[in-house]
Each structure stands twice: as structure tokens, then as C-alpha cells.
C-alpha positions in Angstrom: 84.6 101.0 104.4 85.3 97.3 104.4 88.5 95.3 104.5 88.0 94.4 100.9 88.3 98.1 99.9 89.6 98.5 96.4 91.6 101.7 95.9 91.0 102.9 92.3 93.7 103.1 89.8 93.7 106.2 87.6 95.7 106.3 84.3 96.7 109.4 82.5 98.8 109.8 79.4 102.1 109.5 81.3 101.1 108.5 84.8 99.4 105.9 86.9 97.8 106.9 90.3 97.6 103.8 92.4 97.5 102.5 96.0 100.6 102.8 98.2 102.7 99.6 98.4 105.3 98.9 101.2 108.0 98.9 98.5 107.2 102.5 97.7 108.3 103.7 101.1 112.0 104.3 100.3 111.1 106.6 97.3 108.5 108.4 99.4 110.9 108.7 102.3 113.6 110.2 100.1 111.1 112.6 98.6 110.1 114.0 102.0 113.7 114.2 103.1 114.5 116.5 100.2 114.7 120.2 101.1 113.6 121.2 97.6 110.4 119.2 98.1 109.7 120.4 101.7 110.6 124.0 101.1 107.0 125.1 100.9 105.5 122.1 102.8 106.5 122.5 106.4 109.8 124.2 105.5 112.2 121.3 106.5 113.0 117.7 105.5 111.1 115.1 107.4 112.7 112.4 109.6 112.0 108.8 108.6 109.6 108.2 111.5 107.4 111.1 110.5 107.4 110.1 106.8 106.4 106.5 107.8 103.4 107.8 109.8 102.4 110.1 106.9 102.8 107.1 104.5 100.5 105.0 106.6 98.0 107.8 107.1 97.8 108.6 103.4 97.0 105.0 102.6 94.6 104.7 105.5 92.3 107.6 104.6 90.7 105.2 102.1 89.4 103.0 104.8 87.6 105.7 106.8 86.6 108.3 104.2 86.3 106.5 100.9 89.0 108.7 99.5 92.7 109.2 100.1 96.1 109.5 98.5 97.6 107.7 95.6 101.2 107.1 94.7 102.0 108.8 91.4 103.9 106.4 89.2 105.5 107.3 85.9 104.2 104.7 83.3 107.3 104.7 81.1 109.8 103.9 83.9 107.7 102.7 86.8 109.4 105.3 89.0 107.5 106.7 92.0 107.0 110.3 91.1 105.2 111.5 94.3 101.8 111.5 95.9 98.4 113.2 95.3 94.9 112.8 96.6 92.5 113.9 99.3 92.7 113.8 103.1 90.9 114.9 106.3 93.7 116.5 108.4 91.5 118.2 111.0 93.7 121.3 110.5 93.1 124.2 113.0 92.5 126.9 110.4 90.3 129.9 110.0 88.4 129.8 107.7 87.9 126.1 108.7 88.3 123.3 106.2 87.4 120.4 108.5 85.0 118.0 107.0 86.0 118.9 103.4 88.2 116.6 101.3 91.5 118.5 101.3 93.6 118.0 98.2 97.3 117.8 98.1 100.2 116.9 95.9 104.0 116.5 96.2 106.5 115.4 93.7 110.1 114.2 94.0 112.5 116.9 92.8 113.7 115.1 89.7 110.1 115.2 88.4 109.5 118.9 88.9 108.8 121.0 85.8 107.5 118.2 83.6 103.8 118.9 84.1 103.3 115.7 86.2 101.8 117.5 89.2 99.1 119.2 87.0 98.4 115.9 85.2 98.1 113.9 88.4 96.1 116.6 90.3 93.7 117.1 87.4 93.1 113.3 87.3 92.5 113.2 91.0 90.1 116.1 90.9 88.2 114.5 88.0 87.9 111.3 90.2 86.7 113.5 93.1 84.1 115.1 90.9 82.7 111.7 90.0 83.0 110.0 93.5 82.7 112.6 96.2 79.0 113.5 95.8 79.7 117.1 94.9 81.6 117.8 98.1 83.3 121.1 98.4 87.1 120.5 98.1 89.8 122.5 99.7 93.6 122.9 99.5 96.2 125.1 101.2 99.3 126.4 99.5 102.2 128.6 100.6 102.0 132.1 99.1 105.5 131.7 97.8 104.8 128.4 96.0 103.8 129.8 92.6 103.9 126.4 90.8 101.4 124.9 93.3 99.2 128.0 93.1 99.0 127.5 89.3 98.2 123.8 89.8 95.4 124.7 92.2 94.0 127.2 89.8 94.2 124.7 86.8 92.2 122.3 89.0 89.4 124.9 89.4 90.3 126.0 93.0 89.7 129.6 93.9 91.5 131.5 96.6 89.0 132.0 99.5 91.2 133.2 102.3 94.5 133.3 104.1 95.5 131.6 107.3 98.4 130.7 109.5 99.2 127.0 109.8 102.0 125.9 112.2 103.4 129.4 112.1 103.5 129.7 108.3 101.2 131.8 106.1 99.0 129.8 103.8 96.5 130.5 101.1 93.2 128.7 101.4 91.5 127.5 98.2 88.1 125.9 97.6 86.5 124.2 94.7 82.8 123.3 94.3 
């Protein structure tokens, strides 16, 4: 990808998926520090340094893969709701998912239960269907995270296996 890479903007009824901006970092940092958000994603709040590296990585996927993560913004308020998109994390899992766009989503706690995660994830998957050349997509979800399992299923992901990642059980889902 070139330096003039243009990260697409996706608009839904209530949300805008857009490129990360430096001014988004405080909201993203606060989201990843919240135990309610990290309960099923690593199990503990993230320190600022780790969130910073994750923030840069999520934006940087676009340069190397032509896909990546978006910031989810609420259209009405302009508030940063969370993040969604695709990455290549090189996870050591069996069954392996390396080389497949791996989808993920996380929302700040005040935005849970509003349907925003489904709305954003469905928009991201639709973009993926149009731009990833029919690539098989994957995602991993904690078995206890019923809301994220429902989102994966709404997006057309099917459970294909189980794995252990960093000592935690995860469900492996595929689409396409």
C-alpha cells in the first residue's frame, strides 16, 4: 500500500466507521482500561502503553494488508463508541487462522446494549465482502461472551472449533 492510502469511511444509520485520529486515543485508552470491556478480551484492563501500541497497530494494518480497524463514531454526538475491523494477528491457535482477515469489535461500556456492535460489525463485514476478494474471515470469541457470539452469528460466522489463547478458552468462528 502506498503512503497516500485512503482508509474508507463507512456510514450506517447511527454510526460512522472511520480512520483512527490521534485525538481518539484518550477515548480508546479509557475503553481498554475498563474492566467491563476487557472482561472477555484478555480478562484485565490494559495499561496505557499497551493500548497505545494496539492503537497504532490497528491503524497500521491498512498500510500492509489493505484492511484494518476503524474507529466507531456515533453520528449524533460525535462520540467515539469503540473499534471494529480486520487484522492479521499471527495468533498461535489450532485450528490456525493465520493469513485470514480476523474480525474483531469492542465498544466502550456506555454504548453496550444499543445494537451498535452489530450495526458496526455488519457494516465492516459488508465492506469485507466487497473488498477482500472472497477471503475466508475468522474471529475468536470467549465462550462466556454471549453478546459477541450473537454478533458473530448475525455477521454470518459459524463456529468451527475451540482453542486456547493466552491461557483462555476461545471459540473459533469462520465466514466465507
